[in-house]
N, C-alpha and C positions, 0 to 999 in steps of 0.2 A: 504493500500500499504505500503510495506516495504521500509525503507530507512535507510541510514547510518547516524548516529549522532555522534557527538563528546562529550563524557561523561567526565565530570570533576572528574578524578580519584584521584587526590591529590593536595595539597596546601603547599607552603613553603615560608618562608621569612628570611631575614637577615638585621639587623641594625647595623651599626658601634658602637663600644663601646663609642665612645666619644659623649657626650651630651653637647649641648650648649643651655643654657636658654636665656630667653629674658634678664634678669639682666646681663648675660655674654656679650651680644651684646651691652648693655647700656654703657659697659666700653670702647668701641671702636668706637662707632658711636652715633650720637645725636638721641637717642631714649629712650624708657622706656617700661617696662613691660605693664604698663597700654595702652600706645599708640599702641602697636602691638596687645595686645589681642582685644582692641576695634575694630580694622581695619580689623583684619584677623582671630581672634580666636586661634592664634598660641602662645604656651607657651614654647616650646621647639622644638629643632631638632637634628637629629643626623648627625655627620660630619665625613666623611672617614679618616683615618690615612693617613699621607702622602705617606706610601708605599702601601696603598690599591688601587687597580685599580677597575674599574667598572666590569672587569671579575670576580675579586674576590669576589665581593659582589654577582654578578650573580651566580657563581658557588656554593656558600653556600646556597643561596636561593633554587637552582635547587637540590641539593643534599637532602634538607629537603622535597621538594616536590616529589621526587622520593621515598624516605623513607615512606613518607605518603601514597603514591599510592602503594607501594609494588612493584616496578618496579626496573630493573637493567639497567645499561649501555647497555647490548645487546639488551634491549627492545626498545631504543630510534631510531626512524626513522628520525626525524627532531628536529632541534633546532632553534627557532626563538627568537631573543632578540630585544625588543623594547628599544632603548636608544638614547640619543641625545649626550651623553658623552662617546664615545667609547675609548678604550684603545689606539688604533692607527686610523690614517686616513684609513689604510688597514693593515692587512686583518680584517675582521668582528670580533667584540667581541665574536660573536655566536661560531666562529671557536676556539677561545681560550678556550671558555667554553667547547666545545666539547672535547678538548684535556685534559683539566683538569679533566674532568668526565670520561675519558677512554672510549668514546663512539666510537666503532669500525668501524661504517659505517654510512649510511644515508647522510644527507646534513644539512648545517647550514648557517644562514644569519642574518644580521640585518635589522631592519625596523626603520626609522627616521620619527616620527610624532610627536615629543615632547611630550606634557602631554597626547596625544592620541595614544602613540606608543604601549601601551599594547594592546589596542583594536584593532589597525591596525595588530599587530602581532597574536592576538587571531583569528581574522577574517581569516587572512591568512592560518594559521594552520587548520582551521575549513574547509576550501575549499579544501585543500590537503586531509583530512581525508574523507570528503564527496565524493570526486572524486575516492576514493579507493586507492590512491597512498601511503597513509600513514596509519598506524595503531596505533602508539604512537607518540605523539608529546610534547616537552617540550618548553612552552611558558614563556619568562622571560621579565619582565620590571626592568631594572636596571639603576641607575644614581649615578654619583659622581658629583651632579650639583653644589655643593659648588665650584668646579674648573672653573665654568663661572661667578661667582659673583664678583662684584666690593665692597669690604668691607667697602668703605666709602659713598656707596650709600643706604641710609636707605630705600628708596622706593622699593628695590628689596632684599637686603641682608638679611633681616629679615624674607622673605617668604619662603625660600627654605631649603631643607636638602637633605641627601644622604641615599639611601637604595636601596634594591631589593626585589623583590616578584616573585613567580613562581607558574605554575600550570602544571599539567600532564594531557593532553587529551589523551582518548583512544576511538578508534571505537567501536561503540555499535549499535545494530540494534534497530531501532524504527518503529513506525507505520505511521509516517508521520502526526501526530495529535499534537495539541498544548498542550497535556498532556504527551508528550514524556519526558523522561530524557535526559538531555544534552543540547547543544546549540541550541536554536530554530531559532535564526536568528541574523544576525549582520548587522548594518547600518553604513556606513562610509561617510565622507563629507570632502571637503576642498574647500577653497576659497582664493587663493593666493593674492588677492587685498588688503587684511588687514594685509599684512607682517610687515608693518612700526608700527603697534601698539604693537607688541610683537615679538622681535628678538635678535639675537646676533650679535654684530657689528664686526664680525671677521669670519675667515674660511680659508681654504687652498687656494681658489681661489680669496680671497679678501685680500690678503697682507700677507698670511702664519702666521696669528696670530689667536688664539682661540678667543679672544674677550669677551665682558661681555654683560649680559642681559640687554636689554632696554625694557621698558614697559610703554605705556600709560594706567594706571590703571582704570581710570574711563570708558574709551571706552571699555577696554576688559571687564570689569564686565557687561556692558550693552550688549554687543554682547553675552557673555557666557549665561546669564539667557535665552535670547531668543532662542539661538540655542540648548542648552541642554534640555529645556522644549520641543522643537520641535523634537528632536531625541529621546526623551522618549516616546513621543505620537506616532512617526513613528513605534517604535519597538512593542509597544502594539496594535496598529491598524493592523500591519502585521500578528499578531497572534491571533487576535479576543479577546484581553483582554482590560480591563480597568485599571485605577490606582488602583482601589480598590481590583483587583485581586493580586496585588504585595505583596510579603512578606516583601522584602528588596529592597532598592535602594542601590547600592555600588558605590558611585561617585569617580570621581578624586578629591583629596583633595587640592583645591587651595585657597578657602577663605571661612569662615564660612557664610559670607552674601551672597555669590552665592549659598551655599547649602541651606540655609534658603529660599532664594527668589525663587529658582527653585523648592524646594519642595512645596511651596505655590501655584506656577504656575501650577504644575501638579497634585495638589491636594492629595499629600502623606504627611502624618504627619512626623513630624521630629523624632518621635519615631521608624519610620520604615527606617530611613538613618543612615548607618553605618558611624561614624565620627572617624577618627584617627588624624585629621588634627592638634588638640592641642599638640600631642606628637610627630608626625612625620613631620610636616610641608608639604610644597609642595614637594614632591619627583618626580615630573614629571611621566615618565612612570612607576615608580615603584608604584605610589600612590595606584591604584586600587588593583593590586594584594597583596600589604602589608594590605590594609583594608580588603580584602576578606579573606586572611589568619587569620587576627585577629578574625574576626566574625566567622569563621568556628571552629577556635580552641577554642574559648571561649563559644561555644554551642549556640551563637544566631543563626546562620545559620544552619538549619537542612536539612537532605535528604528530597527531595519531595517538598521543597519550591521554589517559583518563585522568581528569583533574576534578577534585571536590573542593568547592568553596564553602566556608562555613563562618557564621558570626552570631554574636550575641550583644545586645545593647540595652540601653535604659529603656523601661517601659513596663515589663520586659519585652523586648522584640528579639526574635532569632529565627534563623533560617539557612538553607544550604541550596547549592546548585551543583549539579553534576554536568560536566562539559568534557566532551572529547575535541581536542584541539585540532 
């Protein structure tokens, strides 16, 4: 049976020039390189310049992905940006990216699912392609998450960074089999009962202030390992695969202990987990496309391989996508 698949045609990434090391943070908050590395695996993060907006990061990543895919602005039918740190309350950051890129038509909007934002955006674009409404989509995860941090709170300010990653999806014909190239399936979840474990204490409706990140780290860790392992198994089962069939897992880069615990729970060796956390920190919706672009560019991820993306973020939201490159 012939079906329409969303084929991953190109990847791109952008990281701000400013690098902040753990030793740099130790000068402004009660912490140390040893303390941060032991608890998170993070050694440095990139921080956007004062005049850099989320749309600027997103635009740079998008241009890189478009060049990698060999597409032009005229080819783009849809732009979806996963972000928790938009330029403005409205309009959508995606609309600003559309203007920056000179995309003449189509439509553009943002998706807000925090660290799961890229997967939510990817799944949304995939559905438009599968329905035949879109032939080429630009999917971006972009964050200036440093703007949400209280730099006196060592439990949160050491964990996050800024950046953007993007992919170009193009419609391609498949046979409806698990050997097809492209996105095989996506799986999204949310449970708003856990809002108070990871949130920002501000917003337009809550006093007109942006607010700061607040997190109950131990509880988030406990939920993350269980939910991520579950959504990995869900994606594999939906496509008739087991963890042994995976070439790579590209996870949301939240915490090294979460990555290690999840890999053990699903039976995938850490040598098959793409890790950029040490260099990028947690870039929220940008972390998966940044890691994906890194591994594709350095040659670890190759055409034909089976890749699983997974993430969990505030809300809680969580999800996965199984892709054959």
